[in-house]
C-alpha positions in Angstrom: 30.3 13.7 44.3 31.4 13.9 40.7 30.2 11.2 38.3 32.4 9.8 35.6 31.2 10.0 32.1 30.0 6.3 32.2 28.3 6.8 35.6 26.4 9.8 34.3 25.3 7.9 31.3 24.0 5.1 33.5 22.3 7.5 35.9 20.6 9.3 33.0 19.5 6.2 31.3 17.9 4.8 34.5 16.1 8.0 35.7 13.9 9.2 33.0 10.7 8.8 31.2 8.5 6.1 32.7 6.8 7.4 35.8 3.8 5.2 36.4 2.8 4.5 32.8 4.6 2.7 29.9 4.8 4.3 26.5 3.8 2.3 23.5 6.1 2.0 20.6 4.4 5.0 18.9 4.9 7.2 22.0 1.3 7.6 23.1 0.3 6.8 26.7 -0.8 3.2 27.1 -2.7 1.7 30.0 -1.2 2.1 33.4 1.4 -0.7 33.8 3.8 -2.0 36.4 7.0 0.1 36.3 10.0 -1.5 37.8 11.5 0.2 40.8 14.7 2.2 40.3 16.6 -0.5 42.1 15.4 -3.2 39.7 16.3 -1.0 36.7 19.8 -0.4 38.2 20.3 -4.2 38.6 19.4 -4.6 34.9 22.1 -2.1 34.1 24.8 -3.8 36.1 27.2 -5.7 33.9 27.6 -9.4 34.3 30.8 -11.0 35.7 31.7 -11.9 32.1 31.4 -8.3 31.0 33.4 -7.1 34.0 36.1 -9.6 33.2 36.2 -8.4 29.6 36.3 -4.8 30.7 39.3 -5.5 33.0 41.1 -7.3 30.1 40.5 -4.3 27.8 42.0 -1.8 30.4 45.0 -4.1 30.8 45.5 -4.4 27.1 45.2 -0.6 26.7 47.7 -0.2 29.5 46.0 2.7 31.3 42.7 3.9 32.6 41.1 7.1 31.3 38.3 9.4 32.3 37.1 12.9 31.3 35.9 15.4 33.9 33.8 18.0 32.1 33.6 20.3 35.2 37.4 20.5 35.6 37.9 20.2 31.8 40.5 17.5 32.1 41.2 14.2 30.4 42.9 12.0 33.0 45.0 9.0 32.1 46.0 6.7 35.0 48.7 4.1 34.9 52.2 3.0 35.5 54.9 4.8 33.6 55.0 1.9 31.1 51.2 1.8 30.9 51.0 5.6 30.2 53.7 5.1 27.5 51.1 3.0 25.8 49.2 6.2 25.1 52.3 7.5 23.3 52.2 4.3 21.3 48.4 4.8 20.5 49.2 8.3 19.2 52.2 7.0 17.1 50.1 4.2 15.6 47.3 6.6 14.8 49.7 9.0 13.1 51.3 6.2 11.1 47.9 4.9 9.7 47.4 6.4 6.3 43.6 6.2 6.8 43.8 9.0 9.3 45.2 11.7 7.0 41.8 13.3 6.3 40.2 15.7 8.7 37.6 14.2 11.0 39.1 10.7 10.8 39.2 9.3 14.3 39.7 6.2 16.4 38.1 5.2 19.7 40.0 3.4 22.5 39.4 1.4 25.6 36.5 -0.6 26.9 34.0 2.3 27.0 35.3 3.8 23.7 34.9 7.4 24.6 38.6 8.2 24.4 38.8 9.5 20.9 41.9 10.6 18.9 40.9 12.7 15.9 42.6 14.3 12.9 41.6 18.0 13.0 42.9 21.3 11.7 43.9 22.6 15.2 45.6 20.8 18.0 43.7 20.6 21.2 41.8 18.7 23.9 38.1 19.1 24.2 35.0 17.4 25.6 35.0 14.9 22.7 38.5 14.2 21.6 42.2 14.6 21.7 42.7 16.1 18.3 45.0 17.8 15.9 46.9 17.6 12.6 48.9 14.4 12.4 52.2 16.4 13.0 50.8 17.8 16.2 49.6 14.4 17.4 53.1 13.1 16.7 54.4 16.0 18.8 52.0 15.1 21.6 53.4 11.6 21.6 56.8 13.0 22.0 55.6 15.3 24.8 54.1 12.4 26.6 57.3 10.4 26.3 59.4 13.4 27.5 57.2 14.2 30.5 57.2 10.6 31.6 60.9 10.2 31.3 61.6 11.5 34.8 58.1 10.9 36.3 58.0 8.9 39.5 55.1 6.9 41.0 52.8 9.3 42.8 53.5 12.2 40.4 51.1 14.0 38.1 52.0 15.4 34.7 49.8 18.1 33.1 50.0 18.8 29.4 48.2 21.8 28.1 50.0 25.0 27.0 52.9 23.1 25.4 50.5 21.2 23.1 47.6 23.7 22.5 47.5 26.8 24.7 44.0 27.8 23.6 42.6 24.3 24.2 39.5 24.2 26.4 40.7 21.0 28.2 44.0 19.7 29.5 45.6 16.2 29.6 46.7 14.9 33.0 48.8 11.8 33.4 48.7 10.2 36.9 51.8 8.0 37.4 51.5 4.9 39.6 53.9 2.1 40.5 55.1 -0.4 37.9 52.8 -3.1 39.2 49.7 -0.9 38.8 46.6 -2.5 37.2 44.6 0.1 35.3 41.4 -1.9 35.7 41.6 -1.1 39.5 41.1 2.6 38.7 37.7 1.9 37.1 35.1 2.9 39.8 32.4 0.9 38.1 34.2 -2.4 38.3 33.8 -4.5 41.5 36.9 -5.8 43.1 38.0 -8.9 41.3 37.6 -10.9 44.5 34.0 -9.6 44.8 33.1 -10.1 41.1 
């Protein structure tokens, strides 16, 4: 089973470091203490209903769900055609903002903030960002629009060579029906009825 970026962060944060003893602030071993079970730690990591509701709202505002798979080297955006076109709009707004002209400028998007668009000297997709000179990011916005023009629900669009052939990662757009709610693609959110 592959873990999403957020799932791996939660798993890593809940699995290390305190086996039977607590560390003091300075890092030396203190007296043996009571260490909560993994289950108790996981419950502490579970977001509240209020946080889940806010996360759903942020996915809906963004218009699409995203994730990155480092094994497959793919950024995946999931949404309706209209929702995925919001990514085109994100790119256009980024390019139009004069603050983003300098190399390394960047913006984070979505509730988990790990989708990053960045001004860089070469166009590409990598483990950290969707990046490039502003002209190339504008071209990516046009590619997204063109690829989605004829895309039907159930189709998948892959963008790689036509944006940056030497890029280590690719961008995949999964097109769903018009009524698709991007929050439902988040595996870490409980069903709305359940949460």
